[in-house]
Structures are given as structure tokens and as C-alpha cells.
C-alpha positions as MATLAB code, in Angstrom:
seq = 'XXXXXXXXXXXXXXXXXXXXXXXXXXXXXXXXXXXXXXXXXXXXXXXXXXXXXXXXXXXXXXXXXXXXXXXXXXXXXXXXXXXXXXXXXXXXXXXXXXXXXXXXXXXXXXXXXXX';
ca = [
       0.503  163.083   48.911;
       3.265  161.122   47.651;
       5.713  158.415   49.124;
       9.374  159.697   49.182;
      12.286  157.002   49.872;
      14.428  158.025   52.790;
      17.432  155.795   51.934;
      17.230  154.657   55.749;
      17.358  151.018   56.367;
      14.820  150.354   59.144;
      17.071  148.339   61.368;
      19.808  151.104   61.454;
      17.303  153.473   63.358;
      17.654  152.952   67.054;
      14.967  153.410   69.606;
      14.575  157.310   70.404;
      17.530  158.495   68.000;
      16.718  161.536   66.143;
      17.486  161.455   62.575;
      17.119  164.633   60.464;
      16.606  163.920   56.344;
      15.878  166.347   53.706;
      13.204  164.934   51.602;
      11.579  166.837   48.623;
      12.938  169.954   49.910;
      11.455  169.354   53.518;
      13.208  168.586   56.765;
      11.707  165.636   58.181;
      12.672  163.822   61.277;
      12.645  159.917   61.931;
      12.658  158.316   65.047;
      11.834  154.845   66.467;
       9.250  154.889   69.478;
       8.093  151.607   71.021;
       9.434  149.763   68.110;
       7.428  151.658   65.664;
       8.962  154.188   63.341;
       7.514  157.808   63.131;
       8.206  160.913   61.180;
       7.699  164.665   61.726;
       8.482  167.948   60.559;
      11.902  169.126   61.343;
      11.004  172.555   62.374;
       9.035  173.538   65.439;
       5.895  175.321   64.438;
       6.336  177.962   67.377;
       9.337  179.716   65.771;
      11.268  177.271   63.694;
      13.571  175.640   66.137;
      15.468  172.579   64.733;
      13.649  169.579   66.254;
      16.503  167.271   65.801;
      18.500  169.503   68.123;
      15.636  168.966   70.574;
      15.224  166.070   73.211;
      12.855  163.075   73.150;
      11.452  162.434   76.615;
       8.399  160.569   78.029;
       6.794  160.531   74.470;
       7.462  163.876   73.789;
       9.729  165.870   71.265;
      10.633  168.882   72.984;
      11.942  172.185   70.914;
      15.561  173.314   71.951;
      14.395  177.040   71.471;
      11.482  177.607   73.610;
      10.583  174.331   74.977;
       7.331  173.732   73.378;
       6.634  170.011   73.348;
       4.683  167.795   70.988;
       3.385  164.093   70.726;
       5.839  163.014   67.755;
       3.018  160.483   66.636;
      -0.007  162.450   66.503;
       1.581  166.076   66.252;
      -0.649  167.285   69.120;
       0.746  170.277   71.452;
       1.679  168.684   74.902;
       3.051  171.986   76.225;
       3.364  175.420   74.661;
       6.647  177.375   75.179;
       8.207  177.307   78.612;
       5.846  174.729   79.661;
       2.505  176.763   79.355;
      -0.145  174.263   79.131;
      -2.126  174.267   76.102;
      -4.259  176.116   74.614;
      -2.849  179.221   76.584;
       0.167  179.561   74.332;
      -1.996  178.686   70.864;
       1.034  176.894   69.171;
       0.029  175.009   66.256;
       0.213  171.294   66.108;
       3.346  169.786   64.587;
       3.026  168.103   61.126;
       3.489  164.389   61.186;
       3.943  161.990   58.306;
       2.813  158.403   57.496;
       5.581  155.904   57.525;
       5.922  152.536   55.606;
       8.627  150.052   54.914;
       9.580  148.811   51.251;
      12.121  146.183   51.161;
      13.345  146.951   54.757;
      13.723  150.696   54.068;
      11.733  153.675   55.252;
       9.601  155.535   53.179;
       7.542  158.823   54.380;
       4.287  160.047   52.721;
       4.600  163.869   52.176;
       2.034  166.466   50.798;
       2.665  167.473   47.499;
       4.516  170.682   47.227;
       2.844  173.908   46.428;
       2.872  174.806   42.816;
];
């Protein structure tokens, strides 16, 4: 695991806004929920929908392609595609990442890329 600078100043990230970044070759989405900044993978684990194009509602990030829903903090599946309650659809959890502030800027801890 390694910490990656995002170049995002924490105070510029609005509550509920979705901001996609490319970090170490990986799409990562940042958002602020309840005052805390969270980071998760930019692609839905179901069929790769772009989550930055999804919607954040009721503590869930909803994929714009098939409406799978995930907890953006834990990555837990909240609804499989088209609202099927888990575990019926068998969608994998959404990868999430630890976040920290360094000098007011957001950093994200990412797994090392495969060699």
C-alpha cells in the first residue's frame, strides 16, 4: 500500500460532490459524506460502469448502468443490479481506500500495482 497525493485541497470538495481522479493508473472517486472525505474505485465491480456518472443518495453510490448500489465508505453491496437485494445477484463489493489529509490536501492509500 502506498499513499498517493491527489492535488485536491480538502476544503474544495463539497458535500455529496463526486470527483474522479486518475491515481497511479487507477480511477478513484472522492466525495465528502457527513463532513468526512471518502474514496472508492471509479468503476462498478458489476460491469465497469463509471461511478462518477452515478448518483449519491441515502448513503449509497448507485451505478448509472444497472443501478447496483454500494456503501461508499465500506464498499458493501446495498443492492445488486436493478435493485435485487443481495446476495441474490452476487456482485462483488466496491473497493474503498483510506484517506488522510496532509497540509490540507487529500491523500489516498492505494494498493501497490501488480508487477
